[in-house]
C-alpha positions in Angstrom: 0.8 113.7 129.4 4.5 113.8 128.1 5.5 117.1 126.2 6.2 116.4 122.3 7.4 118.4 119.7 7.9 122.3 120.3 7.1 122.0 123.8 9.2 119.1 124.9 12.3 121.4 122.9 11.2 124.4 124.8 11.2 122.6 128.1 15.3 121.0 127.2 16.0 124.7 126.3 14.5 126.6 129.3 16.1 123.7 131.8 19.7 124.3 129.9 19.3 128.2 130.3 18.7 127.4 134.1 21.7 125.1 134.4 23.5 127.8 132.4 22.4 130.6 134.8 23.2 128.3 137.6 26.9 127.5 136.6 27.3 131.4 135.9 26.1 132.3 139.3 28.4 129.4 141.0 31.5 131.0 139.2 30.8 134.6 140.2 30.6 133.3 143.4 33.6 131.7 143.4 35.5 134.7 141.5 34.2 137.2 144.2 35.4 134.7 147.5 39.0 134.3 145.5 38.9 138.2 145.3 37.8 138.6 148.9 40.8 136.2 149.5 43.3 137.9 148.0 42.3 141.1 149.4 42.2 139.7 152.8 46.1 138.8 152.2 46.8 142.0 150.8 45.6 143.6 153.9 47.1 141.2 156.5 50.4 141.9 154.5 49.9 145.5 154.9 49.0 145.4 158.2 52.0 143.3 159.0 54.3 145.4 157.2 52.9 148.8 159.4 53.3 146.6 162.4 56.9 145.8 161.6 57.6 149.8 160.5 56.4 150.8 163.6 58.5 148.8 165.5 61.7 149.7 163.6 63.9 150.5 166.6 63.9 146.7 167.5 65.6 146.1 163.8 63.1 142.9 163.6 63.3 140.8 160.6 60.4 139.5 158.6 62.5 136.3 157.5 62.3 134.7 160.7 65.6 135.3 161.3 66.9 137.1 164.5 67.5 140.5 164.1 71.1 142.3 164.7 70.3 143.7 168.1 69.5 140.1 169.3 72.6 138.3 168.0 74.8 141.0 169.1 73.4 140.5 172.6 73.5 136.9 172.2 76.6 136.6 171.0 78.0 139.0 173.8 76.6 136.7 176.5 77.6 133.6 174.7 81.2 135.0 174.7 80.5 135.4 178.5 79.7 131.7 178.9 75.9 132.0 178.6 74.8 128.2 177.9 71.4 129.1 176.6 72.7 132.1 174.5 75.3 129.9 173.0 73.0 127.2 172.0 70.5 130.0 170.3 73.4 132.1 169.0 75.2 129.0 167.6 71.9 127.1 166.2 70.0 127.0 163.4 66.8 128.9 163.9 64.0 127.3 162.4 62.2 129.9 160.7 59.9 128.0 158.7 58.2 127.9 162.2 59.5 131.3 163.4 58.6 133.7 160.2 54.5 133.4 161.3 55.1 132.9 165.0 56.8 136.6 165.7 53.8 138.7 163.8 51.6 136.6 165.7 53.2 137.4 169.0 53.8 140.8 167.9 50.4 141.7 167.2 49.6 140.8 170.9 52.0 143.8 172.2 51.8 147.3 171.9 54.4 149.4 170.0 56.5 149.9 173.1 57.4 146.2 172.8 58.6 143.8 170.1 59.0 140.3 170.0 61.4 138.0 168.2 60.7 134.4 168.2 63.2 131.5 167.8 63.1 127.5 167.8 66.5 125.9 167.6 67.0 122.2 167.6 69.3 120.9 170.6 69.3 118.0 172.8 67.4 118.0 176.1 70.8 117.1 177.6 72.2 120.5 176.8 69.2 122.6 177.0 67.6 121.5 180.3 70.8 122.7 182.3 71.3 125.5 180.4 67.3 126.8 181.0 67.9 126.0 184.8 71.2 128.2 184.7 68.7 130.9 183.7 68.5 134.2 185.8 64.8 133.2 186.7 62.9 130.1 186.4 59.4 129.1 186.8 57.6 125.8 186.2 54.5 126.1 184.0 52.9 122.4 184.2 55.5 119.9 182.8 57.7 122.8 181.1 60.2 124.7 183.1 60.7 128.5 181.6 63.8 130.6 181.4 63.9 134.4 182.0 67.2 136.5 181.8 68.6 140.2 180.4 70.3 140.1 177.3 71.5 143.6 176.7 70.7 147.2 175.7 71.0 148.9 172.5 70.2 152.7 171.9 70.1 154.0 168.3 68.4 156.5 165.9 67.8 160.3 166.3 66.4 161.0 168.5 67.8 157.5 170.1 65.3 154.8 170.9 66.3 152.5 174.0 66.0 148.7 173.1 66.3 146.5 176.1 66.7 143.1 175.5 65.5 140.1 177.4 65.4 136.2 177.0 62.3 134.0 177.5 63.2 130.0 176.6 62.0 126.5 177.3 62.7 123.2 175.9 59.9 121.9 173.4 59.9 118.5 171.3 64.0 118.6 170.9 64.3 122.2 170.5 64.9 125.3 172.5 62.3 127.8 171.8 60.8 130.9 173.2 61.5 134.4 172.2 63.5 137.8 172.5 61.4 140.1 174.3 62.5 144.1 173.2 61.7 147.1 175.2 62.1 150.7 174.9 62.7 150.9 178.6 64.1 149.0 181.2 62.2 146.2 182.8 62.9 144.0 186.2 62.8 140.4 185.5 59.5 140.1 187.4 57.9 142.5 185.3 59.3 140.6 182.2 57.7 137.6 183.4 54.3 139.1 184.0 54.2 140.9 180.7 55.2 137.7 178.7 52.8 135.4 180.5 49.9 135.4 177.6 52.8 135.3 175.0 54.3 132.4 176.4 50.9 130.7 176.5 50.1 131.8 173.1 53.7 130.2 171.6 53.0 127.2 173.5 49.7 126.6 171.9 51.0 127.3 168.4 53.9 125.2 168.3 53.6 122.0 166.5 54.2 118.5 168.6 57.7 118.3 167.1 59.2 114.8 167.6 55.8 112.8 168.2 
């Protein structure tokens, strides 16, 4: 038997109240999720700032551009005839890629190491011989990766040593890789070993440019 009169009105009011309560519940859940997302972003930014502060000895930049130490080293090597250094120094770093890659790579190292990613558009005809001319080469599947020393800086009080090393390869129309900073001098064997997982991580994160 269908409800009628006051009973029907009561059921309608009850249903409306239940719907309103459900809307309020959904709204509260959304506000809570939004607040949690904002807090997570703030925590992530705070952790990133702390990470850069602990690596202040390497003069890293959060913009994705290479810092002053790397710039000086690359310019000096380019002036001495370094082909790969000239490409990176004179090219335009694709900061849309590197500003997020660099923090992720740094999070995978300790505070005695620092990493600056770079990605510079260049033709394969220029990039390949420049990479092959680097001090050390190794093949990783279809990719040839070059390793080389860059330079040394000592600053601060007390002074902190910053030794720079270059890791580079060609990826879909660009020379990519990173400047690897260390507070102690390394042999290239050690650089290759220490950066193996960083190379793997960066290769996995790079978009397939040019495809």
